[in-house]
N, CA, C and O atoms as a GROMACS GRO file, in nm:
protein
  304
    1MET      N    1   1.804   0.028   0.006
    1MET     CA    2   1.719  -0.069   0.067
    1MET      C    3   1.579  -0.067   0.026
    1MET      O    4   1.527   0.044   0.038
    2THR      N    5   1.522  -0.137  -0.009
    2THR     CA    6   1.377  -0.138  -0.062
    2THR      C    7   1.288  -0.124   0.056
    2THR      O    8   1.318  -0.189   0.156
    3LYS      N    9   1.183  -0.048   0.057
    3LYS     CA   10   1.100  -0.026   0.160
    3LYS      C   11   1.003  -0.125   0.172
    3LYS      O   12   0.970  -0.165   0.060
    4SER      N   13   0.936  -0.187   0.276
    4SER     CA   14   0.834  -0.267   0.277
    4SER      C   15   0.697  -0.203   0.221
    4SER      O   16   0.680  -0.081   0.214
    5PRO      N   17   0.598  -0.303   0.181
    5PRO     CA   18   0.469  -0.243   0.149
    5PRO      C   19   0.428  -0.160   0.243
    5PRO      O   20   0.393  -0.044   0.221
    6LEU      N   21   0.430  -0.225   0.372
    6LEU     CA   22   0.367  -0.138   0.493
    6LEU      C   23   0.410  -0.004   0.494
    6LEU      O   24   0.328   0.088   0.492
    7GLU      N   25   0.539   0.014   0.498
    7GLU     CA   26   0.621   0.129   0.500
    7GLU      C   27   0.577   0.230   0.407
    7GLU      O   28   0.553   0.345   0.442
    8ARG      N   29   0.565   0.180   0.270
    8ARG     CA   30   0.523   0.262   0.149
    8ARG      C   31   0.389   0.319   0.173
    8ARG      O   32   0.362   0.435   0.142
    9ALA      N   33   0.293   0.226   0.235
    9ALA     CA   34   0.170   0.267   0.253
    9ALA      C   35   0.148   0.383   0.379
    9ALA      O   36   0.066   0.474   0.371
   10ALA      N   37   0.220   0.365   0.473
   10ALA     CA   38   0.246   0.472   0.591
   10ALA      C   39   0.294   0.588   0.528
   10ALA      O   40   0.232   0.691   0.558
   11ARG      N   41   0.383   0.600   0.455
   11ARG     CA   42   0.459   0.692   0.393
   11ARG      C   43   0.369   0.768   0.306
   11ARG      O   44   0.357   0.890   0.312
   12ALA      N   45   0.305   0.690   0.221
   12ALA     CA   46   0.185   0.774   0.153
   12ALA      C   47   0.071   0.825   0.229
   12ALA      O   48   0.024   0.932   0.190
   13LEU      N   49   0.021   0.771   0.325
   13LEU     CA   50  -0.073   0.838   0.406
   13LEU      C   51  -0.022   0.964   0.487
   13LEU      O   52  -0.096   1.062   0.498
   14CYS      N   53   0.099   0.960   0.540
   14CYS     CA   54   0.171   1.063   0.569
   14CYS      C   55   0.173   1.196   0.494
   14CYS      O   56   0.148   1.309   0.537
   15GLU      N   57   0.210   1.157   0.370
   15GLU     CA   58   0.224   1.268   0.263
   15GLU      C   59   0.086   1.313   0.215
   15GLU      O   60   0.076   1.430   0.179
   16LEU      N   61  -0.029   1.228   0.209
   16LEU     CA   62  -0.146   1.246   0.184
   16LEU      C   63  -0.221   1.357   0.277
   16LEU      O   64  -0.314   1.432   0.247
   17GLU      N   65  -0.156   1.346   0.390
   17GLU     CA   66  -0.185   1.458   0.486
   17GLU      C   67  -0.134   1.581   0.485
   17GLU      O   68  -0.165   1.672   0.562
   18GLY      N   69  -0.033   1.587   0.376
   18GLY     CA   70   0.028   1.712   0.349
   18GLY      C   71   0.177   1.727   0.429
   18GLY      O   72   0.237   1.834   0.432
   19ASN      N   73   0.217   1.630   0.480
   19ASN     CA   74   0.358   1.611   0.557
   19ASN      C   75   0.472   1.581   0.438
   19ASN      O   76   0.451   1.491   0.357
   20PRO      N   77   0.584   1.656   0.432
   20PRO     CA   78   0.685   1.626   0.348
   20PRO      C   79   0.754   1.492   0.381
   20PRO      O   80   0.766   1.446   0.494
   21PRO      N   81   0.798   1.435   0.267
   21PRO     CA   82   0.857   1.306   0.287
   21PRO      C   83   0.948   1.268   0.387
   21PRO      O   84   0.948   1.153   0.429
   22GLY      N   85   1.040   1.373   0.438
   22GLY     CA   86   1.133   1.348   0.543
   22GLY      C   87   1.087   1.406   0.656
   22GLY      O   88   1.174   1.431   0.739
   23ALA      N   89   0.969   1.437   0.687
   23ALA     CA   90   0.929   1.525   0.810
   23ALA      C   91   0.965   1.423   0.941
   23ALA      O   92   0.952   1.301   0.930
   24THR      N   93   1.007   1.480   1.057
   24THR     CA   94   1.013   1.403   1.169
   24THR      C   95   0.954   1.485   1.289
   24THR      O   96   0.938   1.607   1.286
   25MET      N   97   0.923   1.400   1.401
   25MET     CA   98   0.867   1.477   1.507
   25MET      C   99   0.953   1.412   1.628
   25MET      O  100   0.965   1.290   1.628
   26ASP      N  101   1.006   1.479   1.719
   26ASP     CA  102   1.072   1.439   1.825
   26ASP      C  103   1.191   1.335   1.784
   26ASP      O  104   1.229   1.241   1.855
   27GLY      N  105   1.240   1.369   1.659
   27GLY     CA  106   1.347   1.276   1.612
   27GLY      C  107   1.307   1.137   1.563
   27GLY      O  108   1.394   1.050   1.550
   28LYS      N  109   1.171   1.112   1.532
   28LYS     CA  110   1.114   1.001   1.472
   28LYS      C  111   1.075   1.039   1.337
   28LYS      O  112   1.029   1.151   1.316
   29PRO      N  113   1.091   0.954   1.244
   29PRO     CA  114   1.020   0.987   1.122
   29PRO      C  115   0.850   0.980   1.142
   29PRO      O  116   0.792   0.888   1.201
   30LEU      N  117   0.789   1.087   1.084
   30LEU     CA  118   0.652   1.113   1.108
   30LEU      C  119   0.578   1.004   1.041
   30LEU      O  120   0.476   0.961   1.095
   31TRP      N  121   0.621   0.953   0.924
   31TRP     CA  122   0.545   0.840   0.861
   31TRP      C  123   0.499   0.712   0.963
   31TRP      O  124   0.399   0.640   0.972
   32MET      N  125   0.624   0.725   1.033
   32MET     CA  126   0.575   0.585   1.138
   32MET      C  127   0.450   0.607   1.233
   32MET      O  128   0.404   0.512   1.297
   33ASP      N  129   0.398   0.730   1.240
   33ASP     CA  130   0.267   0.757   1.305
   33ASP      C  131   0.168   0.707   1.215
   33ASP      O  132   0.054   0.706   1.261
   34TYR      N  133   0.182   0.671   1.112
   34TYR     CA  134   0.080   0.617   1.007
   34TYR      C  135   0.071   0.465   0.996
   34TYR      O  136  -0.023   0.415   0.935
   35LEU      N  137   0.164   0.391   1.051
   35LEU     CA  138   0.153   0.245   1.042
   35LEU      C  139   0.041   0.192   1.099
   35LEU      O  140   0.018   0.080   1.052
   36SER      N  141  -0.036   0.224   1.179
   36SER     CA  142  -0.156   0.141   1.230
   36SER      C  143  -0.262   0.186   1.128
   36SER      O  144  -0.347   0.102   1.098
   37GLU      N  145  -0.267   0.303   1.074
   37GLU     CA  146  -0.380   0.317   0.974
   37GLU      C  147  -0.327   0.229   0.855
   37GLU      O  148  -0.414   0.161   0.800
   38ALA      N  149  -0.212   0.220   0.810
   38ALA     CA  150  -0.167   0.148   0.682
   38ALA      C  151  -0.187   0.010   0.716
   38ALA      O  152  -0.220  -0.056   0.618
   39ARG      N  153  -0.178  -0.056   0.825
   39ARG     CA  154  -0.215  -0.175   0.849
   39ARG      C  155  -0.356  -0.222   0.834
   39ARG      O  156  -0.393  -0.329   0.786
   40VAL      N  157  -0.441  -0.111   0.890
   40VAL     CA  158  -0.584  -0.141   0.877
   40VAL      C  159  -0.626  -0.163   0.717
   40VAL      O  160  -0.686  -0.261   0.673
   41VAL      N  161  -0.576  -0.038   0.635
   41VAL     CA  162  -0.603  -0.045   0.481
   41VAL      C  163  -0.554  -0.182   0.436
   41VAL      O  164  -0.625  -0.255   0.366
   42ILE      N  165  -0.435  -0.216   0.473
   42ILE     CA  166  -0.377  -0.340   0.380
   42ILE      C  167  -0.463  -0.459   0.434
   42ILE      O  168  -0.479  -0.550   0.352
   43ALA      N  169  -0.525  -0.477   0.564
   43ALA     CA  170  -0.600  -0.576   0.613
   43ALA      C  171  -0.738  -0.575   0.535
   43ALA      O  172  -0.790  -0.681   0.502
   44ALA      N  173  -0.793  -0.456   0.508
   44ALA     CA  174  -0.907  -0.426   0.448
   44ALA      C  175  -0.894  -0.479   0.313
   44ALA      O  176  -0.997  -0.523   0.262
   45ILE      N  177  -0.774  -0.483   0.238
   45ILE     CA  178  -0.773  -0.513   0.090
   45ILE      C  179  -0.730  -0.660   0.076
   45ILE      O  180  -0.723  -0.716  -0.034
   46ARG      N  181  -0.703  -0.720   0.190
   46ARG     CA  182  -0.640  -0.857   0.197
   46ARG      C  183  -0.737  -0.963   0.102
   46ARG      O  184  -0.678  -1.038   0.025
   47GLU      N  185  -0.868  -0.966   0.110
   47GLU     CA  186  -0.952  -1.034   0.037
   47GLU      C  187  -0.966  -0.986  -0.101
   47GLU      O  188  -1.022  -0.878  -0.119
   48PRO      N  189  -0.918  -1.057  -0.206
   48PRO     CA  190  -0.927  -1.003  -0.327
   48PRO      C  191  -1.056  -1.007  -0.396
   48PRO      O  192  -1.121  -1.110  -0.378
   49SER      N  193  -1.113  -0.905  -0.481
   49SER     CA  194  -1.222  -0.899  -0.564
   49SER      C  195  -1.212  -1.026  -0.669
   49SER      O  196  -1.111  -1.094  -0.688
   50GLU      N  197  -1.328  -1.042  -0.727
   50GLU     CA  198  -1.307  -1.130  -0.833
   50GLU      C  199  -1.232  -1.083  -0.967
   50GLU      O  200  -1.174  -1.155  -1.048
   51LYS      N  201  -1.247  -0.957  -0.970
   51LYS     CA  202  -1.148  -0.898  -1.082
   51LYS      C  203  -1.010  -0.894  -1.064
   51LYS      O  204  -0.930  -0.884  -1.158
   52MET      N  205  -0.977  -0.902  -0.937
   52MET     CA  206  -0.836  -0.934  -0.890
   52MET      C  207  -0.779  -1.055  -0.902
   52MET      O  208  -0.661  -1.066  -0.933
   53ILE      N  209  -0.853  -1.154  -0.880
   53ILE     CA  210  -0.839  -1.292  -0.912
   53ILE      C  211  -0.824  -1.346  -1.051
   53ILE      O  212  -0.748  -1.435  -1.089
   54ALA      N  213  -0.925  -1.261  -1.131
   54ALA     CA  214  -0.917  -1.300  -1.267
   54ALA      C  215  -0.776  -1.237  -1.328
   54ALA      O  216  -0.713  -1.298  -1.415
   55ALA      N  217  -0.729  -1.106  -1.273
   55ALA     CA  218  -0.639  -1.053  -1.334
   55ALA      C  219  -0.489  -1.125  -1.290
   55ALA      O  220  -0.390  -1.119  -1.364
   56GLY      N  221  -0.490  -1.190  -1.169
   56GLY     CA  222  -0.383  -1.294  -1.133
   56GLY      C  223  -0.378  -1.412  -1.205
   56GLY      O  224  -0.269  -1.465  -1.228
   57ARG      N  225  -0.480  -1.458  -1.244
   57ARG     CA  226  -0.492  -1.579  -1.330
   57ARG      C  227  -0.421  -1.547  -1.481
   57ARG      O  228  -0.350  -1.629  -1.538
   58GLU      N  229  -0.450  -1.425  -1.530
   58GLU     CA  230  -0.397  -1.406  -1.659
   58GLU      C  231  -0.243  -1.391  -1.657
   58GLU      O  232  -0.186  -1.390  -1.766
   59CYS      N  233  -0.172  -1.380  -1.548
   59CYS     CA  234  -0.042  -1.347  -1.519
   59CYS      C  235   0.040  -1.462  -1.493
   59CYS      O  236   0.025  -1.528  -1.390
   60ALA      N  237   0.142  -1.494  -1.596
   60ALA     CA  238   0.222  -1.621  -1.556
   60ALA      C  239   0.360  -1.602  -1.480
   60ALA      O  240   0.430  -1.698  -1.447
   61SER      N  241   0.390  -1.474  -1.458
   61SER     CA  242   0.509  -1.427  -1.409
   61SER      C  243   0.498  -1.391  -1.264
   61SER      O  244   0.389  -1.416  -1.214
   62GLY      N  245   0.587  -1.340  -1.189
   62GLY     CA  246   0.601  -1.300  -1.038
   62GLY      C  247   0.523  -1.166  -1.014
   62GLY      O  248   0.535  -1.109  -0.906
   63ALA      N  249   0.445  -1.117  -1.113
   63ALA     CA  250   0.393  -1.002  -1.117
   63ALA      C  251   0.260  -1.001  -1.075
   63ALA      O  252   0.191  -0.899  -1.073
   64ILE      N  253   0.218  -1.125  -1.037
   64ILE     CA  254   0.063  -1.170  -1.029
   64ILE      C  255   0.014  -1.056  -0.895
   64ILE      O  256  -0.083  -0.987  -0.924
   65TYR      N  257   0.057  -1.039  -0.797
   65TYR     CA  258   0.034  -0.955  -0.687
   65TYR      C  259  -0.010  -0.814  -0.734
   65TYR      O  260  -0.116  -0.758  -0.708
   66GLN      N  261   0.097  -0.766  -0.810
   66GLN     CA  262   0.097  -0.649  -0.862
   66GLN      C  263  -0.021  -0.613  -0.958
   66GLN      O  264  -0.086  -0.509  -0.953
   67ARG      N  265  -0.035  -0.696  -1.028
   67ARG     CA  266  -0.171  -0.714  -1.136
   67ARG      C  267  -0.287  -0.712  -1.058
   67ARG      O  268  -0.382  -0.644  -1.094
   68MET      N  269  -0.289  -0.781  -0.954
   68MET     CA  270  -0.414  -0.787  -0.860
   68MET      C  271  -0.427  -0.651  -0.804
   68MET      O  272  -0.534  -0.591  -0.807
   69ILE      N  273  -0.331  -0.608  -0.758
   69ILE     CA  274  -0.358  -0.470  -0.713
   69ILE      C  275  -0.376  -0.360  -0.811
   69ILE      O  276  -0.447  -0.266  -0.776
   70ASP      N  277  -0.327  -0.358  -0.916
   70ASP     CA  278  -0.362  -0.270  -1.026
   70ASP      C  279  -0.505  -0.304  -1.061
   70ASP      O  280  -0.561  -0.207  -1.112
   71ALA      N  281  -0.582  -0.411  -1.051
   71ALA     CA  282  -0.697  -0.429  -1.093
   71ALA      C  283  -0.786  -0.384  -0.981
   71ALA      O  284  -0.896  -0.337  -1.010
   72LEU      N  285  -0.750  -0.394  -0.861
   72LEU     CA  286  -0.818  -0.326  -0.742
   72LEU      C  287  -0.836  -0.179  -0.752
   72LEU      O  288  -0.940  -0.122  -0.718
   73LEU      N  289  -0.729  -0.119  -0.801
   73LEU     CA  290  -0.723   0.026  -0.827
   73LEU      C  291  -0.802   0.077  -0.940
   73LEU      O  292  -0.840   0.194  -0.943
   74GLU      N  293  -0.830  -0.012  -1.040
   74GLU     CA  294  -0.930   0.038  -1.147
   74GLU      C  295  -1.039   0.049  -1.108
   74GLU      O  296  -1.105   0.135  -1.166
   75GLN      N  297  -1.101  -0.021  -1.006
   75GLN     CA  298  -1.242  -0.026  -0.964
   75GLN      C  299  -1.264   0.113  -0.892
   75GLN      O  300  -1.189   0.182  -0.823
   76PRO      N  301  -1.414   0.129  -0.940
   76PRO     CA  302  -1.452   0.262  -0.891
   76PRO      C  303  -1.473   0.262  -0.743
   76PRO      O  304  -1.505   0.365  -0.684
   0.00000   0.00000   0.00000
């Protein structure tokens, strides 16, 4: 089953803190504790930059969002 972008973001934040991917606490996956932070980050990048918009215009396939995020990650 494919993980949602929100779950992938929460897992990445969890691992960034040095936690192993399968870490649990009190029987709950530890990455779940990072969902609120992941939501904040995703909300913060909801508005695309001009470079992201331009990258989206250049792509005629279903990869527009991915191209836009790639453009975001290329920015300093």
